[in-house]
Structures are given as C-alpha cells and as structure tokens.
N, C-alpha and C positions, 0 to 999 in steps of 0.2 A: 500664483498658485503654489509655487514651491515654498515661498515664505510662509504662507498660511499653513501648509502641511507641516513645515518645520516647527512652527509655533505650537501647533496642535500636538505634535509628538512630544515637544518639550514639556508642555503642560501635563501630558499623560505621565511622563517620567517623574515630574515633580510630585504629582499626586500620589504616585506609587511609593515614592521615597517617604513622603509625609505619612502615608498609611502605615508603612512598615515601621517607621520610627515610633509612631504613636502606639501601634500594636505591641511591639517588643517592649517598649517602656512600661506600658500598663501591665503587660503580662509579667514582667520581671518584678514589678512592685508587688503584684498580687502574690506571686510565688514566694518572695522573700518574707512575706508576713508570717509564713509557717515557721520561719527561723526564729521568730520572736514570741512563739507560743509559751515559752518558758524562759526564765531569766538565766543568766550565765552563758557559758560557751562550751563548745565541745572540748573535752580534756584530751591531751595527747595520749594518755595511757588507756583511754576507754576503747571499746570495740570500734566505734565509729571513728574515733581519732586515729587509731592504727590503720583502719581501712582507708581513711582519707589520705594519710601520709603515703601509703603504698600505691594510691591511685592518682598521685600528682594533683590532688585537689587542694582547695584552700578553705579555711574555717571562716564562717560568718555566723555569729550567734550559735544557734544549736544545729547548724547545717554544715555539710561539706559540699562545696560547689566545684564544678569542673566545666571547662569550656571545651566541648568536643569538636565544634565547628566554628571557624572564625566569623562566619556570617550570622550566627545566632548567639543570643546571650548565654551566660553561664546557666546551668541548671543544677538542681539538687540531686546528688548521688548518695548522700548519707544524711540521716536525720536522727539526732540523739535527743529524745525526750525523757530520758531516764531520770528518776528521782525528782520529779516535777510536781508531786502531790496530785497527780491526775486521777480522777475517779472514773472518767470515761474518755474515749478517744474519738474525735470527729474533726471535720474541717481540714483534712490533710490533702485535699486534691491538688494544691499547689506543688506537692512533692510527688506527683503520680509517676514521675520517671526515676524515682530513687531506687537504688539497688539494695540499701540496708536501712532498717529502722530499729531503734532500740527504745522500748517503752517500759523497761524493767524498773524495779524499785518504785512502783506506783501502786496505790490502793485500787486497782482496777478489778472489777468483778468479772466482766466479760466484754467482748468487743463484737459489734455487729459486723458480719461478713461483708456487707455492702460498703463499709468504711473504706475498704481497699479494692473496691471495684474499679477497674481501669489501671491498676498498678501492675501492669504486665511484666515489668522489668525487675520487680521486687524479688530478691533472691535470698535474703537473709533477714530474719526477724528475731529479736530477743524480747521475750514477754515475761511477766510474772509467772511463777510456776503454776498457779491455779488457773490461768487463762489458756484456753485452747488456741491452737494455730488457726488463723483465718482460713475458712474453707474446709477445715478438718484435716486430720492427718493424711488423708488420701490426696490432698492437694500439694503435698510436699514430699520430696525425695527422702528426707531425713528429719525426724523429730526426736529430740532428746531433752531430758532435764539435766542441766549442767550448772553447778555452783548456785543452786537455788533459783535458776531461771529456766524458762522453757525456750528452747532454741529451734526455730523452723528454718530449714535450709533447702535450697533447690526447688523453686516453684515448678510444679508439674504443668505441662501443656494439657489443657482439658480437651483439646481437639485430637483427632486421630493422628497417629505418628507419621502418616504419609504426606500430610499437608494438602491432600486433595479434597474433593467435595465431601462434606460431612452430612451424615443422615440426620443430624440435629439441626441443620440449617436448611432453608428453602432451596429449591432447585435453582441452579445458576448462581449460587453463592458459595463463598469460601469461609471456613472457620478460622478464627484467630484467637489466641489467649487474651484474656481481659481481666487479669487479676486472679488471686487465689480462689479456685473453685468456679471461676467464671470464664465464659467465652463469648465472642461476638461474631456475627455473620456479616460479611460485606459482599456486595455484588461482584461477580466475576466478569472479566472482559468488558464489553460495552453494555451490559445489562444494568438497569437502574429502576428506581421507582418502588412501589409497594411490592414486597416479597420478590424483588428483582425480576418482575415479569415483563418489564419494558426493555426493548432492545433498540440500540441506536445511540447516537451522540447525545450526551446529557446537555440540556440547555443551560450552560454555565452562566452566561451573561444575564439571561432573564431571571435566574434564580438568585445569583450572588451579587448582581449589580446594585440593587437597592440595599441589600444587606451590607455590602462593603461601605456604602456611604454612611449608613447609620452607625456602623462599627467605628468609623473614623471619628464621628462626632462624640460617641460615647467614650472612646479612648482619650480624646482631648479633654473632655470633662473630668474623667478619672485622673488624668495626669495633673490637671490644674488643682483638683481637690487634694491630691497627695502632696503636691508642692506647698499648698497653703498649710497643710498639717505640719510639714517639716519646718516651714518658716516660723510657725507659731510656737515651736518648742524652744 
C-alpha cells in the first residue's frame, strides 16, 4: 500500500511539473510575439530604453523584459512600438502586465479603449499628439502634450479609494482596477458563482480538473507547433 501511494504521489508531481512547463512555455511564446510586431529593437536613448535600463530589464526586440520572480518566466514591463507605421493598435494582450507603452510617431487616428482592458499596471503611455489617452483624461493623473506627443501618466484607480465594497459591484464582491477607465468585480471571501450569491467552498476539482487536462494537451500542441515554426526558419 505504501508503494502504491508513493507511486501515485510521484505521478501527481510529475503531471504537475509537466503542466507547469507546458503552460509557462506556451505563455512565454505567446507573450513574446508582441515583441515582434515591429522590426528593429528598443533603442537605448528612447523612453522605453531608458526605463528598461533603470529597471534592470533586458531588451528583446521591441520589448523590455524583467524577471520579478525566480519561479515564473520573464514578463514584459516596457513595449516600444514607436515609428512602426501603425495605423491601428490591437493584439497587445501578451503585454498586459507592462508598465510603459510607446506608440508615438505612428499614423494612428484613434485607439479603442478596450485595447488596454486588463492593463492594470500600465502607468505611462506615449501617443501621437492627436490621439486621446485610453479611458480619457479622467483615467490618468497627468496628461500633457510634450515634444509633439501626448503623454499619459499615472493610471487612476477606477474603484473607490478605500478598497472596500464598491457600489458598482454586486453585493459580496470587491472592486479592482482593470486598465484605463475599467474596473472588475471579484467575489469576496468564500462567495462565488453568479453575482457572488453562492457561499461556501468553491468546487475547484470538479471545475478545473477537466480544464487542466485539456489545457495540458493544448499547451503541448502549441509548443510543438511553435518549435516546428522555429525549426523551419
């Protein structure tokens, strides 16, 4: 019985390790695709380049990457898409944890606010002068036109300043920032379900068990596809 239990535990550990490896690998490959949206690399003298140097990051394509936790991959903290002949901005979700984005010197007419939904850590944006800050001026602490660009600094928290229950969220839920002009509501305590009306322990195994298995399969397939693309170059 002890041997069977030990083998079962070992299999569980191995499966968890395989899942984490596949998940992090596929996530990092998807995230780094954002860095190749434009040719070239981040210049040392640019705003993102200077920010990267002062933040102990490293340059990869058009991104500044930093590893905040030894247990997780590097993530994007700066994205420089300036002077890329972009007429619109989209598909940047891989950089949702970035702190700075520069899309200046591009023929952009406007940017949809939902493009930066989920960018809760974004604190500095450089845009063409004609383009408004995502979420409007009220979503930023400071907005100014500087050297022909529009600069948006200090993303405001759309929730109330106390961090307590928000009147904009359902009962039993908490408000959290979710990008310029956006907020999200998450269930508080042990509440869960539709509008956080159910109380008690959330059935994690029943809900995420099948999802975890399918995620592993999809992650492996994505990893194999990406490796084939790399090998064909």
